[in-house]
BAPA-933563 format. One record per residue (C-alpha): residue number from 1; residue in three letters; x, y, z. Coordinates in steps of 0.05 Angstrom, whole numbers, m for minus. Example, Ala and Ser with C-alpha at 12.3 -4.5 7.8 and 13.67 -1.06 7.14 Angstrom:
! BAPA-933563
<k=1&r=ALA&X=246&Y=m90&Z=156>
<k=2&r=SER&X=273&Y=m21&Z=143>
***
This chain:
! BAPA-933563
<k=1&r=UNK&X=m956&Y=m129&Z=1871>
<k=2&r=UNK&X=m970&Y=m190&Z=1825>
<k=3&r=UNK&X=m919&Y=m243&Z=1827>
<k=4&r=UNK&X=m887&Y=m258&Z=1760>
<k=5&r=UNK&X=m853&Y=m325&Z=1730>
<k=6&r=UNK&X=m791&Y=m267&Z=1712>
<k=7&r=UNK&X=m789&Y=m188&Z=1710>
<k=8&r=UNK&X=m775&Y=m182&Z=1635>
<k=9&r=UNK&X=m776&Y=m229&Z=1577>
<k=10&r=UNK&X=m731&Y=m208&Z=1517>
<k=11&r=UNK&X=m757&Y=m233&Z=1446>
<k=12&r=UNK&X=m695&Y=m243&Z=1411>
<k=13&r=UNK&X=m622&Y=m252&Z=1433>
<k=14&r=UNK&X=m584&Y=m222&Z=1374>
<k=15&r=UNK&X=m542&Y=m163&Z=1387>
<k=16&r=UNK&X=m596&Y=m121&Z=1409>
<k=17&r=UNK&X=m627&Y=m163&Z=1453>
<k=18&r=UNK&X=m569&Y=m199&Z=1487>
<k=19&r=UNK&X=m529&Y=m118&Z=1487>
<k=20&r=UNK&X=m608&Y=m106&Z=1530>
<k=21&r=UNK&X=m603&Y=m172&Z=1579>
<k=22&r=UNK&X=m532&Y=m151&Z=1591>
<k=23&r=UNK&X=m549&Y=m83&Z=1610>
<k=24&r=UNK&X=m603&Y=m106&Z=1654>
<k=25&r=UNK&X=m555&Y=m153&Z=1687>
<k=26&r=UNK&X=m509&Y=m111&Z=1706>
<k=27&r=UNK&X=m549&Y=m47&Z=1724>
<k=28&r=UNK&X=m606&Y=m85&Z=1761>
<k=29&r=UNK&X=m572&Y=m147&Z=1780>
<k=30&r=UNK&X=m637&Y=m166&Z=1822>
<k=31&r=UNK&X=m680&Y=m163&Z=1766>
<k=32&r=UNK&X=m697&Y=m230&Z=1722>
<k=33&r=UNK&X=m685&Y=m232&Z=1654>
<k=34&r=UNK&X=m710&Y=m282&Z=1608>
<k=35&r=UNK&X=m686&Y=m286&Z=1532>
<k=36&r=UNK&X=m726&Y=m326&Z=1484>
<k=37&r=UNK&X=m687&Y=m342&Z=1425>
<k=38&r=UNK&X=m703&Y=m375&Z=1359>
<k=39&r=UNK&X=m630&Y=m414&Z=1350>
<k=40&r=UNK&X=m605&Y=m459&Z=1396>
<k=41&r=UNK&X=m543&Y=m428&Z=1434>
<k=42&r=UNK&X=m477&Y=m438&Z=1406>
<k=43&r=UNK&X=m434&Y=m480&Z=1444>
<k=44&r=UNK&X=m362&Y=m448&Z=1430>
<k=45&r=UNK&X=m375&Y=m373&Z=1460>
<k=46&r=UNK&X=m306&Y=m345&Z=1462>
<k=47&r=UNK&X=m261&Y=m390&Z=1437>
<k=48&r=UNK&X=m190&Y=m372&Z=1450>
<k=49&r=UNK&X=m162&Y=m383&Z=1377>
<k=50&r=UNK&X=m215&Y=m346&Z=1347>
<k=51&r=UNK&X=m201&Y=m322&Z=1273>
<k=52&r=UNK&X=m254&Y=m281&Z=1231>
<k=53&r=UNK&X=m277&Y=m308&Z=1164>
<k=54&r=UNK&X=m269&Y=m275&Z=1117>
<k=55&r=UNK&X=m336&Y=m263&Z=1087>
<k=56&r=UNK&X=m362&Y=m249&Z=1160>
<k=57&r=UNK&X=m411&Y=m190&Z=1166>
<k=58&r=UNK&X=m395&Y=m128&Z=1205>
<k=59&r=UNK&X=m426&Y=m72&Z=1251>
<k=60&r=UNK&X=m393&Y=m7&Z=1253>
<k=61&r=UNK&X=m397&Y=21&Z=1318>
<k=62&r=UNK&X=m404&Y=93&Z=1328>
<k=63&r=UNK&X=m354&Y=133&Z=1385>
<k=64&r=UNK&X=m414&Y=135&Z=1431>
<k=65&r=UNK&X=m430&Y=64&Z=1426>
<k=66&r=UNK&X=m354&Y=48&Z=1446>
<k=67&r=UNK&X=m375&Y=86&Z=1512>
<k=68&r=UNK&X=m435&Y=49&Z=1526>
<k=69&r=UNK&X=m390&Y=m20&Z=1519>
<k=70&r=UNK&X=m347&Y=9&Z=1560>
<k=71&r=UNK&X=m396&Y=20&Z=1616>
<k=72&r=UNK&X=m422&Y=m48&Z=1603>
<k=73&r=UNK&X=m349&Y=m80&Z=1615>
<k=74&r=UNK&X=m340&Y=m106&Z=1545>
<k=75&r=UNK&X=m305&Y=m66&Z=1509>
<k=76&r=UNK&X=m236&Y=m98&Z=1526>
<k=77&r=UNK&X=m257&Y=m165&Z=1497>
<k=78&r=UNK&X=m294&Y=m130&Z=1434>
<k=79&r=UNK&X=m227&Y=m83&Z=1424>
<k=80&r=UNK&X=m189&Y=m151&Z=1414>
<k=81&r=UNK&X=m225&Y=m156&Z=1336>
<k=82&r=UNK&X=m248&Y=m82&Z=1328>
<k=83&r=UNK&X=m213&Y=m39&Z=1266>
<k=84&r=UNK&X=m216&Y=32&Z=1291>
<k=85&r=UNK&X=m253&Y=90&Z=1236>
<k=86&r=UNK&X=m200&Y=149&Z=1241>
<k=87&r=UNK&X=m218&Y=188&Z=1185>
<k=88&r=UNK&X=m297&Y=190&Z=1145>
<k=89&r=UNK&X=m278&Y=211&Z=1064>
<k=90&r=UNK&X=m349&Y=225&Z=1034>
<k=91&r=UNK&X=m348&Y=249&Z=961>
<k=92&r=UNK&X=m388&Y=259&Z=898>
<k=93&r=UNK&X=m348&Y=210&Z=845>
<k=94&r=UNK&X=m339&Y=258&Z=785>
<k=95&r=UNK&X=m352&Y=320&Z=819>
<k=96&r=UNK&X=m313&Y=366&Z=861>
<k=97&r=UNK&X=m360&Y=367&Z=920>
<k=98&r=UNK&X=m310&Y=330&Z=982>
<k=99&r=UNK&X=m315&Y=331&Z=1059>
<k=100&r=UNK&X=m271&Y=296&Z=1106>
<k=101&r=UNK&X=m271&Y=274&Z=1188>
<k=102&r=UNK&X=m222&Y=268&Z=1224>
<k=103&r=UNK&X=m222&Y=232&Z=1302>
<k=104&r=UNK&X=m150&Y=283&Z=1307>
<k=105&r=UNK&X=m194&Y=332&Z=1296>
<k=106&r=UNK&X=m242&Y=320&Z=1357>
<k=107&r=UNK&X=m188&Y=294&Z=1402>
<k=108&r=UNK&X=m215&Y=215&Z=1394>
<k=109&r=UNK&X=m172&Y=154&Z=1377>
<k=110&r=UNK&X=m224&Y=138&Z=1339>
<k=111&r=UNK&X=m292&Y=163&Z=1299>
<k=112&r=UNK&X=m319&Y=94&Z=1302>
<k=113&r=UNK&X=m307&Y=22&Z=1297>
<k=114&r=UNK&X=m320&Y=m44&Z=1254>
<k=115&r=UNK&X=m328&Y=m107&Z=1291>
<k=116&r=UNK&X=m348&Y=m171&Z=1259>
<k=117&r=UNK&X=m423&Y=m186&Z=1279>
<k=118&r=UNK&X=m395&Y=m265&Z=1306>
<k=119&r=UNK&X=m346&Y=m234&Z=1351>
<k=120&r=UNK&X=m392&Y=m189&Z=1384>
<k=121&r=UNK&X=m450&Y=m234&Z=1392>
<k=122&r=UNK&X=m397&Y=m283&Z=1420>
<k=123&r=UNK&X=m372&Y=m236&Z=1470>
<k=124&r=UNK&X=m441&Y=m211&Z=1488>
<k=125&r=UNK&X=m460&Y=m290&Z=1499>
<k=126&r=UNK&X=m394&Y=m307&Z=1536>
<k=127&r=UNK&X=m407&Y=m246&Z=1590>
<k=128&r=UNK&X=m482&Y=m268&Z=1589>
<k=129&r=UNK&X=m469&Y=m338&Z=1614>
<k=130&r=UNK&X=m437&Y=m313&Z=1671>
<k=131&r=UNK&X=m498&Y=m272&Z=1697>
<k=132&r=UNK&X=m548&Y=m308&Z=1746>
<k=133&r=UNK&X=m604&Y=m269&Z=1736>
<k=134&r=UNK&X=m606&Y=m281&Z=1657>
<k=135&r=UNK&X=m642&Y=m343&Z=1630>
<k=136&r=UNK&X=m641&Y=m364&Z=1557>
<k=137&r=UNK&X=m694&Y=m403&Z=1527>
<k=138&r=UNK&X=m668&Y=m435&Z=1463>
<k=139&r=UNK&X=m696&Y=m448&Z=1413>
<k=140&r=UNK&X=m764&Y=m424&Z=1430>
<k=141&r=UNK&X=m807&Y=m361&Z=1402>
<k=142&r=UNK&X=m859&Y=m316&Z=1422>
<k=143&r=UNK&X=m925&Y=m332&Z=1380>
<k=144&r=UNK&X=m978&Y=m291&Z=1425>
<k=145&r=UNK&X=m982&Y=m239&Z=1486>
<k=146&r=UNK&X=m1038&Y=m227&Z=1529>
<k=147&r=UNK&X=m1047&Y=m164&Z=1577>
<k=148&r=UNK&X=m1043&Y=m174&Z=1654>
<k=149&r=UNK&X=m1059&Y=m115&Z=1701>
<k=150&r=UNK&X=m989&Y=m104&Z=1707>
<k=151&r=UNK&X=m949&Y=m144&Z=1663>
<k=152&r=UNK&X=m966&Y=m193&Z=1597>
<k=153&r=UNK&X=m977&Y=m268&Z=1594>
<k=154&r=UNK&X=m921&Y=m291&Z=1548>
<k=155&r=UNK&X=m935&Y=m350&Z=1505>
<k=156&r=UNK&X=m881&Y=m390&Z=1469>
<k=157&r=UNK&X=m867&Y=m441&Z=1419>
<k=158&r=UNK&X=m818&Y=m491&Z=1454>
<k=159&r=UNK&X=m796&Y=m558&Z=1436>
<k=160&r=UNK&X=m859&Y=m570&Z=1391>
<k=161&r=UNK&X=m900&Y=m553&Z=1453>
<k=162&r=UNK&X=m935&Y=m485&Z=1479>
<k=163&r=UNK&X=m915&Y=m453&Z=1543>
<k=164&r=UNK&X=m927&Y=m396&Z=1576>
<k=165&r=UNK&X=m895&Y=m351&Z=1630>
<k=166&r=UNK&X=m913&Y=m289&Z=1662>
<k=167&r=UNK&X=m873&Y=m219&Z=1665>
<k=168&r=UNK&X=m876&Y=m148&Z=1678>
<k=169&r=UNK&X=m855&Y=m129&Z=1609>
<k=170&r=UNK&X=m840&Y=m163&Z=1537>
<k=171&r=UNK&X=m788&Y=m132&Z=1502>
<k=172&r=UNK&X=m790&Y=m143&Z=1424>
<k=173&r=UNK&X=m722&Y=m148&Z=1402>
<k=174&r=UNK&X=m723&Y=m201&Z=1342>
<k=175&r=UNK&X=m712&Y=m149&Z=1280>
<k=176&r=UNK&X=m765&Y=m120&Z=1233>
<k=177&r=UNK&X=m777&Y=m181&Z=1197>
<k=178&r=UNK&X=m793&Y=m237&Z=1248>
<k=179&r=UNK&X=m871&Y=m217&Z=1239>
<k=180&r=UNK&X=m879&Y=m212&Z=1319>
<k=181&r=UNK&X=m889&Y=m135&Z=1315>
<k=182&r=UNK&X=m940&Y=m139&Z=1264>
<k=183&r=UNK&X=m975&Y=m208&Z=1306>
<k=184&r=UNK&X=m986&Y=m154&Z=1373>
<k=185&r=UNK&X=m1018&Y=m108&Z=1328>
<k=186&r=UNK&X=m968&Y=m52&Z=1318>
<k=187&r=UNK&X=m969&Y=m16&Z=1248>
<k=188&r=UNK&X=m897&Y=m2&Z=1221>
<k=189&r=UNK&X=m888&Y=54&Z=1166>
<k=190&r=UNK&X=m846&Y=31&Z=1104>
<k=191&r=UNK&X=m814&Y=82&Z=1053>
<k=192&r=UNK&X=m794&Y=37&Z=1002>
<k=193&r=UNK&X=m717&Y=71&Z=967>
<k=194&r=UNK&X=m732&Y=30&Z=911>
<k=195&r=UNK&X=m662&Y=2&Z=915>
<k=196&r=UNK&X=m621&Y=m60&Z=951>
<k=197&r=UNK&X=m560&Y=m60&Z=985>
<k=198&r=UNK&X=m497&Y=m105&Z=958>
<k=199&r=UNK&X=m462&Y=m129&Z=1021>
<k=200&r=UNK&X=m386&Y=m161&Z=1006>
<k=201&r=UNK&X=m316&Y=m160&Z=1041>
<k=202&r=UNK&X=m268&Y=m138&Z=988>
<k=203&r=UNK&X=m196&Y=m125&Z=989>
<k=204&r=UNK&X=m151&Y=m74&Z=959>
<k=205&r=UNK&X=m86&Y=m67&Z=930>
<k=206&r=UNK&X=m63&Y=m1&Z=980>
<k=207&r=UNK&X=m79&Y=m9&Z=1058>
<k=208&r=UNK&X=m140&Y=34&Z=1081>
<k=209&r=UNK&X=m109&Y=72&Z=1132>
<k=210&r=UNK&X=m167&Y=62&Z=1176>
<k=211&r=UNK&X=m210&Y=106&Z=1134>
<k=212&r=UNK&X=m282&Y=94&Z=1114>
<k=213&r=UNK&X=m308&Y=113&Z=1042>
<k=214&r=UNK&X=m375&Y=148&Z=1032>
<k=215&r=UNK&X=m375&Y=145&Z=959>
<k=216&r=UNK&X=m436&Y=174&Z=919>
<k=217&r=UNK&X=m436&Y=152&Z=844>
<k=218&r=UNK&X=m487&Y=163&Z=791>
<k=219&r=UNK&X=m507&Y=87&Z=803>
<k=220&r=UNK&X=m523&Y=99&Z=887>
<k=221&r=UNK&X=m486&Y=109&Z=945>
<k=222&r=UNK&X=m435&Y=64&Z=972>
<k=223&r=UNK&X=m390&Y=58&Z=1032>
<k=224&r=UNK&X=m321&Y=19&Z=1050>
<k=225&r=UNK&X=m311&Y=9&Z=1116>
<k=226&r=UNK&X=m242&Y=m16&Z=1140>
<k=227&r=UNK&X=m231&Y=m84&Z=1171>
<k=228&r=UNK&X=m179&Y=m129&Z=1186>
<k=229&r=UNK&X=m145&Y=m89&Z=1241>
<k=230&r=UNK&X=m110&Y=m32&Z=1253>
<k=231&r=UNK&X=m38&Y=m53&Z=1222>
<k=232&r=UNK&X=1&Y=m11&Z=1168>
<k=233&r=UNK&X=m16&Y=m69&Z=1121>
<k=234&r=UNK&X=m85&Y=m76&Z=1137>
<k=235&r=UNK&X=m129&Y=m73&Z=1062>
<k=236&r=UNK&X=m195&Y=m111&Z=1078>
<k=237&r=UNK&X=m263&Y=m70&Z=1076>
<k=238&r=UNK&X=m335&Y=m78&Z=1080>
<k=239&r=UNK&X=m374&Y=m58&Z=1025>
<k=240&r=UNK&X=m447&Y=m34&Z=1027>
<k=241&r=UNK&X=m466&Y=m22&Z=948>
<k=242&r=UNK&X=m534&Y=10&Z=942>
<k=243&r=UNK&X=m568&Y=m17&Z=869>
<k=244&r=UNK&X=m628&Y=m15&Z=834>
<k=245&r=UNK&X=m662&Y=m78&Z=817>
<k=246&r=UNK&X=m635&Y=m84&Z=742>
<k=247&r=UNK&X=m561&Y=m62&Z=766>
<k=248&r=UNK&X=m558&Y=m112&Z=823>
<k=249&r=UNK&X=m587&Y=m170&Z=774>
<k=250&r=UNK&X=m525&Y=m146&Z=731>
<k=251&r=UNK&X=m478&Y=m151&Z=781>
<k=252&r=UNK&X=m494&Y=m214&Z=812>
<k=253&r=UNK&X=m495&Y=m251&Z=744>
<k=254&r=UNK&X=m427&Y=m234&Z=734>
<k=255&r=UNK&X=m364&Y=m264&Z=762>
<k=256&r=UNK&X=m314&Y=m253&Z=812>
<k=257&r=UNK&X=m267&Y=m211&Z=753>
<k=258&r=UNK&X=m328&Y=m181&Z=726>
<k=259&r=UNK&X=m356&Y=m145&Z=796>
<k=260&r=UNK&X=m290&Y=m118&Z=811>
<k=261&r=UNK&X=m281&Y=m91&Z=746>
<k=262&r=UNK&X=m345&Y=m53&Z=762>
<k=263&r=UNK&X=m337&Y=m37&Z=827>
<k=264&r=UNK&X=m276&Y=m8&Z=805>
<k=265&r=UNK&X=m301&Y=36&Z=756>
<k=266&r=UNK&X=m361&Y=63&Z=807>
<k=267&r=UNK&X=m313&Y=70&Z=869>
<k=268&r=UNK&X=m246&Y=92&Z=831>
<k=269&r=UNK&X=m175&Y=83&Z=848>
<k=270&r=UNK&X=m168&Y=112&Z=914>
<k=271&r=UNK&X=m141&Y=48&Z=950>
<k=272&r=UNK&X=m113&Y=19&Z=883>
<k=273&r=UNK&X=m142&Y=m42&Z=853>
<k=274&r=UNK&X=m195&Y=m86&Z=877>
<k=275&r=UNK&X=m161&Y=m161&Z=885>
<k=276&r=UNK&X=m217&Y=m197&Z=913>
<k=277&r=UNK&X=m300&Y=m197&Z=931>
<k=278&r=UNK&X=m328&Y=m251&Z=976>
<k=279&r=UNK&X=m403&Y=m277&Z=984>
<k=280&r=UNK&X=m451&Y=m219&Z=965>
<k=281&r=UNK&X=m507&Y=m215&Z=1000>
<k=282&r=UNK&X=m566&Y=m167&Z=988>
<k=283&r=UNK&X=m628&Y=m144&Z=1016>
<k=284&r=UNK&X=m682&Y=m86&Z=996>
<k=285&r=UNK&X=m676&Y=m21&Z=1025>
<k=286&r=UNK&X=m730&Y=8&Z=1068>
<k=287&r=UNK&X=m738&Y=54&Z=1118>
<k=288&r=UNK&X=m790&Y=24&Z=1170>
<k=289&r=UNK&X=m811&Y=62&Z=1236>
<k=290&r=UNK&X=m868&Y=55&Z=1279>
<k=291&r=UNK&X=m914&Y=117&Z=1311>
<k=292&r=UNK&X=m918&Y=78&Z=1372>
<k=293&r=UNK&X=m866&Y=31&Z=1400>
<k=294&r=UNK&X=m898&Y=18&Z=1474>
<k=295&r=UNK&X=m962&Y=m11&Z=1497>
<k=296&r=UNK&X=m975&Y=m27&Z=1570>
<k=297&r=UNK&X=m931&Y=m86&Z=1584>
<k=298&r=UNK&X=m891&Y=m81&Z=1511>
<k=299&r=UNK&X=m837&Y=m53&Z=1483>
<k=300&r=UNK&X=m813&Y=m50&Z=1415>
<k=301&r=UNK&X=m732&Y=m30&Z=1413>
<k=302&r=UNK&X=m676&Y=m47&Z=1356>
<k=303&r=UNK&X=m703&Y=m60&Z=1276>
<k=304&r=UNK&X=m771&Y=m75&Z=1306>
<k=305&r=UNK&X=m775&Y=0&Z=1321>
<k=306&r=UNK&X=m740&Y=25&Z=1268>
<k=307&r=UNK&X=m696&Y=5&Z=1206>
<k=308&r=UNK&X=m649&Y=46&Z=1167>
<k=309&r=UNK&X=m616&Y=51&Z=1106>
<k=310&r=UNK&X=m544&Y=20&Z=1119>
<k=311&r=UNK&X=m497&Y=75&Z=1079>
<k=312&r=UNK&X=m509&Y=125&Z=1142>
<k=313&r=UNK&X=m481&Y=71&Z=1187>
<k=314&r=UNK&X=m533&Y=97&Z=1242>
<k=315&r=UNK&X=m582&Y=36&Z=1255>
<k=316&r=UNK&X=m548&Y=m3&Z=1307>
<k=317&r=UNK&X=m518&Y=55&Z=1339>
<k=318&r=UNK&X=m584&Y=92&Z=1349>
<k=319&r=UNK&X=m613&Y=24&Z=1374>
<k=320&r=UNK&X=m560&Y=23&Z=1432>
<k=321&r=UNK&X=m580&Y=87&Z=1454>
<k=322&r=UNK&X=m644&Y=71&Z=1461>
<k=323&r=UNK&X=m627&Y=8&Z=1494>
<k=324&r=UNK&X=m601&Y=49&Z=1552>
<k=325&r=UNK&X=m649&Y=98&Z=1561>
<k=326&r=UNK&X=m702&Y=38&Z=1564>
<k=327&r=UNK&X=m648&Y=16&Z=1625>
<k=328&r=UNK&X=m651&Y=72&Z=1655>
<k=329&r=UNK&X=m727&Y=85&Z=1661>
<k=330&r=UNK&X=m724&Y=9&Z=1684>
<k=331&r=UNK&X=m674&Y=25&Z=1741>
<k=332&r=UNK&X=m714&Y=87&Z=1761>
<k=333&r=UNK&X=m785&Y=55&Z=1761>
<k=334&r=UNK&X=m747&Y=m8&Z=1805>
<k=335&r=UNK&X=m730&Y=43&Z=1850>
<k=336&r=UNK&X=m796&Y=75&Z=1858>
<k=337&r=UNK&X=m833&Y=14&Z=1875>
<k=338&r=UNK&X=m868&Y=19&Z=1799>
<k=339&r=UNK&X=m882&Y=m41&Z=1753>
<k=340&r=UNK&X=m833&Y=m43&Z=1699>
<k=341&r=UNK&X=m896&Y=m49&Z=1645>
<k=342&r=UNK&X=m934&Y=7&Z=1663>
<k=343&r=UNK&X=m955&Y=56&Z=1602>
<k=344&r=UNK&X=m928&Y=118&Z=1647>
<k=345&r=UNK&X=m858&Y=78&Z=1655>
<k=346&r=UNK&X=m859&Y=53&Z=1580>
<k=347&r=UNK&X=m886&Y=126&Z=1551>
<k=348&r=UNK&X=m826&Y=164&Z=1590>
<k=349&r=UNK&X=m775&Y=116&Z=1550>
<k=350&r=UNK&X=m817&Y=135&Z=1490>
<k=351&r=UNK&X=m804&Y=204&Z=1510>
<k=352&r=UNK&X=m739&Y=202&Z=1520>
<k=353&r=UNK&X=m719&Y=165&Z=1453>
<k=354&r=UNK&X=m768&Y=201&Z=1414>
<k=355&r=UNK&X=m725&Y=263&Z=1391>
<k=356&r=UNK&X=m660&Y=220&Z=1382>
<k=357&r=UNK&X=m696&Y=168&Z=1339>
<k=358&r=UNK&X=m729&Y=234&Z=1298>
<k=359&r=UNK&X=m666&Y=268&Z=1282>
<k=360&r=UNK&X=m626&Y=206&Z=1267>
<k=361&r=UNK&X=m678&Y=176&Z=1221>
<k=362&r=UNK&X=m683&Y=249&Z=1188>
<k=363&r=UNK&X=m602&Y=262&Z=1185>
<k=364&r=UNK&X=m596&Y=190&Z=1145>
<k=365&r=UNK&X=m662&Y=192&Z=1110>
<k=366&r=UNK&X=m641&Y=268&Z=1078>
<k=367&r=UNK&X=m571&Y=242&Z=1066>
<k=368&r=UNK&X=m594&Y=187&Z=1023>
<k=369&r=UNK&X=m649&Y=219&Z=989>
<k=370&r=UNK&X=m594&Y=284&Z=977>
<k=371&r=UNK&X=m538&Y=233&Z=947>
<k=372&r=UNK&X=m583&Y=180&Z=921>
<k=373&r=UNK&X=m620&Y=230&Z=872>
<k=374&r=UNK&X=m582&Y=234&Z=799>
<k=375&r=UNK&X=m618&Y=307&Z=785>
<k=376&r=UNK&X=m559&Y=346&Z=762>
<k=377&r=UNK&X=m588&Y=411&Z=796>
<k=378&r=UNK&X=m579&Y=374&Z=853>
<k=379&r=UNK&X=m508&Y=348&Z=841>
<k=380&r=UNK&X=m484&Y=428&Z=847>
<k=381&r=UNK&X=m519&Y=429&Z=913>
<k=382&r=UNK&X=m482&Y=368&Z=941>
<k=383&r=UNK&X=m423&Y=397&Z=921>
<k=384&r=UNK&X=m430&Y=465&Z=947>
<k=385&r=UNK&X=m462&Y=427&Z=1017>
<k=386&r=UNK&X=m391&Y=383&Z=1016>
<k=387&r=UNK&X=m349&Y=436&Z=1001>
<k=388&r=UNK&X=m383&Y=488&Z=1052>
<k=389&r=UNK&X=m375&Y=432&Z=1113>
<k=390&r=UNK&X=m300&Y=441&Z=1102>
<k=391&r=UNK&X=m300&Y=516&Z=1105>
<k=392&r=UNK&X=m360&Y=513&Z=1165>
<k=393&r=UNK&X=m322&Y=481&Z=1229>
<k=394&r=UNK&X=m394&Y=485&Z=1260>
<k=395&r=UNK&X=m435&Y=454&Z=1213>
<k=396&r=UNK&X=m373&Y=405&Z=1203>
<k=397&r=UNK&X=m379&Y=391&Z=1276>
<k=398&r=UNK&X=m440&Y=381&Z=1278>
<k=399&r=UNK&X=m440&Y=329&Z=1219>
<k=400&r=UNK&X=m376&Y=293&Z=1255>
<k=401&r=UNK&X=m418&Y=287&Z=1317>
<k=402&r=UNK&X=m476&Y=254&Z=1277>
<k=403&r=UNK&X=m420&Y=195&Z=1249>
<k=404&r=UNK&X=m393&Y=184&Z=1322>
<k=405&r=UNK&X=m470&Y=175&Z=1348>
<k=406&r=UNK&X=m457&Y=241&Z=1396>
<k=407&r=UNK&X=m510&Y=280&Z=1380>
<k=408&r=UNK&X=m557&Y=265&Z=1436>
<k=409&r=UNK&X=m542&Y=250&Z=1516>
<k=410&r=UNK&X=m500&Y=185&Z=1517>
<k=411&r=UNK&X=m545&Y=136&Z=1563>
<k=412&r=UNK&X=m502&Y=95&Z=1598>
<k=413&r=UNK&X=m526&Y=44&Z=1650>
<k=414&r=UNK&X=m528&Y=83&Z=1709>
<k=415&r=UNK&X=m503&Y=146&Z=1674>
<k=416&r=UNK&X=m526&Y=211&Z=1692>
<k=417&r=UNK&X=m466&Y=241&Z=1651>
<k=418&r=UNK&X=m488&Y=303&Z=1604>
<k=419&r=UNK&X=m484&Y=308&Z=1528>
<k=420&r=UNK&X=m417&Y=282&Z=1511>
<k=421&r=UNK&X=m370&Y=337&Z=1483>
<k=422&r=UNK&X=m418&Y=391&Z=1525>
***
């Protein structure tokens, strides 16, 4: 077999890339993994006195994703700064349609969790620094790839010089906006929703009670995810607000009091008065997919393979399930003495993951198209659909399982468990 400088190169050390590196280290400790990251490593991995910033961005982890991090030995640490989502309240503002999903109805303590991105990143970094099989090269970036007989030669820009290393496989995990995907010749498909996501953290007069709110309004859908802990007085939430270009410009032109007033008018008074809004960030909303995510020696994962609308909260959870499916295929190939970058190995991974991403993308996109539409007849259909979920336990259970990330078999590091809940 060809001798390589390393076994797996992961381009991107963010949440997806770091999770993959940890899963490989825990599942296949003899495998040499090299992570290429554009930003220098943080010197303050897991400070004992960690305090999240009010303006910290966060990620919603579905219940199934908790299971993944448990199997990787990371959940105990993550749970220190995780806020449980115990209920999801879905409604159409100004109309009668509403449905409620409760963790208690499914015998679970939570439907999911909201975790500060920086805490998630630091927790992953702390665990990875303990893995002797994982090497970091940062700051550095992948600039080109040349195919080899059973792998790839990865060209890097590092310390103002170009270097190269050979590997059995390159995993592209640096997001959907880095350009590496296109540099390597993958052709993404984009659907522009014609809207933007405004992201901010907010404080409400009443505590959130562990409830996530999916609110569909005449000015687009919005979500409020509970943050700041599970205590009875916790009243901070993460806001995702969908706005068209004109509405976004209007909101951004307002001072904080004006933003809060406009948010109050759109969301309503279910959590009392909105009392504080943090720094606002925004980005255009697109559904991005690729028809092929693998080639000999190369595989796309995470946002490099699919980017979803954030209101449905499915993107990172879908990525995690894909990462675990890839780890399983790598482990099988190693056990069989096959090169990890062989197309038959990567093609099997793509087939494993394809049904999951097709269903999840379809679920997320259909939800946004239906509830984002401002056509009266669709408003009546939405009301009927939401009311029907409460009246049809089977349909409601299906909807809840999608939200919990249990719609497909739960992949895990070395796991052969059947589909959760089956």
